[in-house]
N, CA, C and O atoms as a printed pandas DataFrame, in Angstrom:
     atom_number atom_name residue_name chain_id  residue_number  x_coord  y_coord  z_coord
0              1         N          MET        A               1   77.448   99.004   93.471
1              2        CA          MET        A               1   78.685   99.751   93.630
2              3         C          MET        A               1   79.759   98.830   94.212
3              4         O          MET        A               1   79.485   98.009   95.087
4              5         N          VAL        A               2   80.964   98.982   93.718
5              6        CA          VAL        A               2   82.084   98.175   94.186
6              7         C          VAL        A               2   82.618   98.767   95.486
7              8         O          VAL        A               2   82.831   99.974   95.600
8              9         N          LYS        A               3   82.828   97.885   96.461
9             10        CA          LYS        A               3   83.340   98.332   97.755
10            11         C          LYS        A               3   84.809   98.726   97.610
11            12         O          LYS        A               3   85.605   97.938   97.098
12            13         N          PRO        A               4   85.179   99.915   98.046
13            14        CA          PRO        A               4   86.588  100.329   97.970
14            15         C          PRO        A               4   87.463   99.459   98.869
15            16         O          PRO        A               4   87.049   99.049   99.953
16            17         N          LYS        A               5   88.666   99.190   98.405
17            18        CA          LYS        A               5   89.634   98.422   99.199
18            19         C          LYS        A               5   90.701   99.382   99.690
19            20         O          LYS        A               5   91.350  100.049   98.885
20            21         N          PRO        A               6   90.891   99.461  100.997
21            22        CA          PRO        A               6   91.932  100.352  101.522
22            23         C          PRO        A               6   93.317   99.830  101.142
23            24         O          PRO        A               6   93.572   98.626  101.176
24            25         N          ILE        A               7   94.199  100.750  100.781
25            26        CA          ILE        A               7   95.580  100.399  100.481
26            27         C          ILE        A               7   96.501  101.369  101.208
27            28         O          ILE        A               7   96.072  102.417  101.693
28            29         N          SER        A               8   97.745  101.005  101.271
29            30        CA          SER        A               8   98.755  101.889  101.826
30            31         C          SER        A               8   99.672  102.296  100.677
31            32         O          SER        A               8  100.099  101.452   99.889
32            33         N          LEU        A               9   99.966  103.560  100.586
33            34        CA          LEU        A               9  100.792  104.072   99.504
34            35         C          LEU        A               9  101.800  105.050  100.095
35            36         O          LEU        A               9  101.428  106.016  100.761
36            37         N          ARG        A              10  103.052  104.794   99.847
37            38        CA          ARG        A              10  104.101  105.679  100.358
38            39         C          ARG        A              10  104.478  106.666   99.264
39            40         O          ARG        A              10  104.842  106.278   98.154
40            41         N          LEU        A              11  104.384  107.942   99.596
41            42        CA          LEU        A              11  104.726  109.013   98.657
42            43         C          LEU        A              11  105.758  109.920   99.305
43            44         O          LEU        A              11  105.778  110.074  100.526
44            45         N          PRO        A              12  106.604  110.511   98.498
45            46        CA          PRO        A              12  107.492  111.530   99.069
46            47         C          PRO        A              12  106.658  112.652   99.688
47            48         O          PRO        A              12  105.636  113.059   99.135
48            49         N          GLU        A              13  107.104  113.138  100.825
49            50        CA          GLU        A              13  106.342  114.163  101.549
50            51         C          GLU        A              13  106.080  115.392  100.682
51            52         O          GLU        A              13  104.990  115.962  100.728
52            53         N          ALA        A              14  107.069  115.801   99.896
53            54        CA          ALA        A              14  106.904  116.983   99.054
54            55         C          ALA        A              14  105.803  116.764   98.014
55            56         O          ALA        A              14  105.034  117.680   97.720
56            57         N          LEU        A              15  105.727  115.555   97.460
57            58        CA          LEU        A              15  104.679  115.255   96.480
58            59         C          LEU        A              15  103.311  115.289   97.146
59            60         O          LEU        A              15  102.369  115.868   96.605
60            61         N          LEU        A              16  103.200  114.673   98.315
61            62        CA          LEU        A              16  101.921  114.687   99.026
62            63         C          LEU        A              16  101.506  116.115   99.362
63            64         O          LEU        A              16  100.329  116.459   99.251
64            65         N          ASP        A              17  102.446  116.936   99.765
65            66        CA          ASP        A              17  102.132  118.345  100.047
66            67         C          ASP        A              17  101.575  119.036   98.810
67            68         O          ASP        A              17  100.605  119.789   98.902
68            69         N          ARG        A              18  102.186  118.783   97.648
69            70        CA          ARG        A              18  101.713  119.407   96.399
70            71         C          ARG        A              18  100.323  118.910   96.031
71            72         O          ARG        A              18   99.495  119.681   95.545
72            73         N          ILE        A              19  100.062  117.621   96.259
73            74        CA          ILE        A              19   98.735  117.068   95.975
74            75         C          ILE        A              19   97.695  117.703   96.898
75            76         O          ILE        A              19   96.597  118.044   96.456
76            77         N          LYS        A              20   98.033  117.861   98.159
77            78        CA          LYS        A              20   97.098  118.478   99.113
78            79         C          LYS        A              20   96.803  119.928   98.736
79            80         O          LYS        A              20   95.667  120.381   98.871
80            81         N          ILE        A              21   97.804  120.652   98.268
81            82        CA          ILE        A              21   97.596  122.031   97.832
82            83         C          ILE        A              21   96.632  122.053   96.644
83            84         O          ILE        A              21   95.714  122.872   96.601
84            85         N          GLU        A              22   96.841  121.155   95.684
85            86        CA          GLU        A              22   95.957  121.092   94.521
86            87         C          GLU        A              22   94.531  120.726   94.930
87            88         O          GLU        A              22   93.571  121.290   94.406
88            89         N          ALA        A              23   94.391  119.791   95.860
89            90        CA          ALA        A              23   93.059  119.402   96.338
90            91         C          ALA        A              23   92.367  120.575   97.021
91            92         O          ALA        A              23   91.165  120.773   96.846
92            93         N          ASN        A              24   93.118  121.353   97.798
93            94        CA          ASN        A              24   92.536  122.532   98.452
94            95         C          ASN        A              24   92.065  123.551   97.435
95            96         O          ASN        A              24   91.022  124.177   97.624
96            97         N          LYS        A              25   92.818  123.726   96.356
97            98        CA          LYS        A              25   92.398  124.646   95.285
98            99         C          LYS        A              25   91.070  124.211   94.682
99           100         O          LYS        A              25   90.246  125.037   94.289
100          101         N          ARG        A              26   90.878  122.892   94.615
101          102        CA          ARG        A              26   89.650  122.338   94.027
102          103         C          ARG        A              26   88.566  122.124   95.068
103          104         O          ARG        A              26   87.474  121.649   94.752
104          105         N          ASP        A              27   88.872  122.478   96.319
105          106        CA          ASP        A              27   87.926  122.361   97.433
106          107         C          ASP        A              27   87.442  120.921   97.621
107          108         O          ASP        A              27   86.246  120.664   97.756
108          109         N          GLY        A              28   88.401  119.988   97.627
109          110        CA          GLY        A              28   88.043  118.588   97.823
110          111         C          GLY        A              28   89.130  117.861   98.586
111          112         O          GLY        A              28   90.221  118.390   98.794
112          113         N          PRO        A              29   88.821  116.639   99.001
113          114        CA          PRO        A              29   89.804  115.846   99.732
114          115         C          PRO        A              29   90.921  115.344   98.813
115          116         O          PRO        A              29   90.679  115.017   97.651
116          117         N          TYR        A              30   92.116  115.289   99.332
117          118        CA          TYR        A              30   93.261  114.901   98.507
118          119         C          TYR        A              30   93.180  113.437   98.080
119          120         O          TYR        A              30   93.634  113.098   96.988
120          121         N          GLN        A              31   92.614  112.563   98.911
121          122        CA          GLN        A              31   92.509  111.160   98.523
122          123         C          GLN        A              31   91.570  110.984   97.335
123          124         O          GLN        A              31   91.821  110.148   96.467
124          125         N          SER        A              32   90.509  111.752   97.290
125          126        CA          SER        A              32   89.591  111.692   96.146
126          127         C          SER        A              32   90.270  112.196   94.882
127          128         O          SER        A              32   90.043  111.661   93.796
128          129         N          LEU        A              33   91.091  113.208   95.016
129          130        CA          LEU        A              33   91.821  113.730   93.863
130          131         C          LEU        A              33   92.801  112.682   93.339
131          132         O          LEU        A              33   92.905  112.485   92.128
132          133         N          ILE        A              34   93.510  112.018   94.228
133          134        CA          ILE        A              34   94.432  110.954   93.806
134          135         C          ILE        A              34   93.668  109.860   93.072
135          136         O          ILE        A              34   94.114  109.396   92.023
136          137         N          LYS        A              35   92.519  109.439   93.608
137          138        CA          LYS        A              35   91.720  108.395   92.957
138          139         C          LYS        A              35   91.260  108.840   91.569
139          140         O          LYS        A              35   91.298  108.056   90.621
140          141         N          ALA        A              36   90.830  110.088   91.450
141          142        CA          ALA        A              36   90.371  110.593   90.154
142          143         C          ALA        A              36   91.517  110.617   89.149
143          144         O          ALA        A              36   91.346  110.217   87.998
144          145         N          TRP        A              37   92.683  111.085   89.583
145          146        CA          TRP        A              37   93.845  111.121   88.693
146          147         C          TRP        A              37   94.255  109.719   88.255
147          148         O          TRP        A              37   94.557  109.498   87.083
148          149         N          LEU        A              38   94.267  108.776   89.188
149          150        CA          LEU        A              38   94.621  107.404   88.838
150          151         C          LEU        A              38   93.633  106.806   87.851
151          152         O          LEU        A              38   94.029  106.163   86.879
152          153         N          LYS        A              39   92.343  107.019   88.102
153          154        CA          LYS        A              39   91.312  106.503   87.194
154          155         C          LYS        A              39   91.476  107.096   85.805
155          156         O          LYS        A              39   91.440  106.371   84.811
156          157         N          ASP        A              40   91.655  108.409   85.729
157          158        CA          ASP        A              40   91.831  109.063   84.427
158          159         C          ASP        A              40   93.039  108.504   83.685
159          160         O          ASP        A              40   92.973  108.259   82.481
160          161         N          ASP        A              41   94.137  108.305   84.399
161          162        CA          ASP        A              41   95.357  107.806   83.768
162          163         C          ASP        A              41   95.180  106.380   83.274
163          164         O          ASP        A              41   95.598  106.052   82.163
164          165         N          VAL        A              42   94.564  105.528   84.088
165          166        CA          VAL        A              42   94.336  104.146   83.674
166          167         C          VAL        A              42   93.377  104.097   82.492
167          168         O          VAL        A              42   93.611  103.360   81.533
168          169         N          ASP        A              43   92.302  104.875   82.552
169          170        CA          ASP        A              43   91.355  104.914   81.433
170          171         C          ASP        A              43   92.045  105.356   80.147
171          172         O          ASP        A              43   91.824  104.764   79.090
172          173         N          GLU        A              44   92.868  106.379   80.227
173          174        CA          GLU        A              44   93.584  106.884   79.053
174          175         C          GLU        A              44   94.567  105.843   78.529
175          176         O          GLU        A              44   94.682  105.660   77.318
176          177         N          SER        A              45   95.265  105.168   79.413
177          178        CA          SER        A              45   96.215  104.134   79.002
178          179         C          SER        A              45   95.504  102.997   78.281
179          180         O          SER        A              45   96.013  102.465   77.295
180          181         N          ARG        A              46   94.345  102.632   78.769
181          182        CA          ARG        A              46   93.583  101.546   78.128
182          183         C          ARG        A              46   93.082  101.964   76.760
183          184         O          ARG        A              46   93.070  101.161   75.827
184          185         N          ARG        A              47   92.663  103.232   76.633
185          186        CA          ARG        A              47   92.182  103.720   75.330
186          187         C          ARG        A              47   93.321  103.744   74.317
187          188         O          ARG        A              47   93.137  103.367   73.160
188          189         N          SER        A              48   94.488  104.182   74.750
189          190        CA          SER        A              48   95.606  104.311   73.816
190          191         C          SER        A              48   96.221  102.950   73.474
191          192         O          SER        A              48   96.935  102.825   72.479
192          193         N          ALA        A              49   95.946  101.928   74.298
193          194        CA          ALA        A              49   96.493  100.599   74.038
194          195         C          ALA        A              49   95.678   99.847   72.985
195          196         O          ALA        A              49   96.117   98.810   72.487
196          197         N          ARG        A              50   94.536  100.346   72.657
197          198        CA          ARG        A              50   93.648   99.652   71.682
198          199         C          ARG        A              50   94.086   99.892   70.274
199          200         O          ARG        A              50   93.461   99.389   69.340
């Protein structure tokens, strides 16, 4: 397994609030939701670039 690297990311407060609300709906941590969304987007971008 690849060791996660901590990063700092500045988001508008309103956006972070909306992400936290969505994470609560899914009963999970908001940071995990952000990681999943980023992974899905990158994977999709790579597929469409082929």
